[in-house]
N, C-alpha and C positions, 0 to 999 in steps of 0.2 A: 590502274595507277584507281582509278576512278573503282572496285570490286576493292581495293584498302582503305580505301577516305567510307563508304560506306560501310566496310565491318564497324571502323573506330567508331563512326556514327552512332551505328546501331547498339556497343555494348557504354557509346556516354549517352543513350539514352534510355535502362534502365529503369523503369518506372517507378517513382515511390508511393508507396500504395497504403494505407492503416484502414483494415478496416476489421470495424466490431459485428466478429458471428453471432456472441449472445454476450446476457449479462444476466445475470444467476446466485442467487445467494445458498454457498454453499454449503454451511453452517453457522447457525445461531444456538445462543445456551442464553435463557438469565435466570436469576438468581435472586430468593429472597434470604433469606438462611436463617437472619434476626423477625422473618413478619409472625404477626401480627404489632409485634410490641414499637418497632419499627411507626408505626400509624399513632400516636398513643405520646411519640416528645415530640418539642418541642424541635420544627424542622431544618437547619444548620446544617446547609454537606460540606459535606469536603469531596470535589469531586477529580480524579485520577481518568487521565486517556493519555495511552497507549500503539502506537501504531507500529505495523509493521508489513511489508512489505517481502511478496516469494512471488521468484516467476520461473512456471514450469516451462519448457519444448516441448509442445506436442508433433512436431516436426517442421520439415520446413519453411519455416518461416509465420508460421503457426504455434502458439503462445497464449503461456491461460499467466497472466498474473491473480491473483489472489490479496486482495488489504485486509487483515484484517487490523479488529479497532476492540479496545478494550476497554467496559470504560465500569469502576468501580465509583461508591456512590458510599463514603463512612459517614455517619451519623457520633458522633459517643464516641467514640473509636471501636464501631460499632459495623459491620459490612450489614447498612437500608438495602444494598445490590448490587450484580455485578452483573455490566450484557456483554453478549460476547459476539461479534460479527464476526463471516468472510464472509464476503460478498470477491466475486468471482467471474469474469471476462476472461470467452475468449478471440485473439487478437490474430489478427495476417495482419504482418509489420514487412513490405517487400521494397529493398533498394534501397535502404541507406546503411550507410558508415556500421563499421560497429561501436563504438562513439556517440552518435546523432543513435540506434537502437538502445542499446542502453540505459541514453536518457530515456528516450518515448517510455518504453516498459518499464523505467524506473521514478517517474516522472508524473508522466500523461496518462500512464494508462490508470492510476495512483489516482488523478482526477477528476475521469472521468469518473469512476466507483464512488469515487465519496458519497457523493449528494444521493447513490442508494445508501448508502453503510450509513448515515445521515438520517431518514428519513425511517428506515429500521427499527435503527433504537431512537428510534424515538416515540414510533406507535411499542414496543415493547415494553417502553417505560411505564407509557398512560394506561397501558391493559394491564400495568403490573398494582398499577394503584396509586403511584411516586406522580409529583408533581410535573410539568413538562421540561424537555430537558432536551435542547437544541443543542449539535458539538457548531463551535468555530471550527469556522473557515480553517482550512492548509494548507502553507504556500509547501506544497508539495520538490518545485523544485528546491525551494531549501532545502531541503529535509532531500532532497537527491548530492546536491554539492557538497551535505554535513557528509553525508555517507559515501564520498569519494576521499573529501577530505581523511577522515578515519582513516577507508585504505587504503593512502595513499601516505596515511603517518606510518600501516604498520608494520605493509611490505620495508617504510623506511626502521624501522626497531627490528625487523625480517633479517635484512642485508647486512645492517650494522650491529647485534648479534654473530649474524653468519663469519662478518669479518674480527671482528671479535674473539673468538671460537679459534680460527687462521694462527693466527697472529699467539 
């Protein structure tokens, strides 16, 4: 009886761990296709920021999370610059349930990576000769929640389509 209780406690005591093994810049690109003309016109930029997150399993409880941020700035319908950074991290995530693990990889890890992306993009833009660009904070919890809603809606649509096909 005592052995059974000890086994149950040891199973319950699976410790949750989150370890950052490495953070690194996986890829970066900076293009100024309309230079030097961009430096001679009035600077009234239109900014577009795209975010994408990818998770790559590397082994048991080890994941690479890649946050890709693409910034496109146009002036008078012409591209002033395009900056794209893939900031990655290797994370050891142990002892979390599937939904918790998904949230860690889909929200928590991108939150950790974003300040690094912000710094790289700011420096690229500055070194490219353009005015300082500081990306605003991103609520990755809300982005992740929106992703879950879209995925659920897609599943419901797929199920509905499959049901309609049967009838």
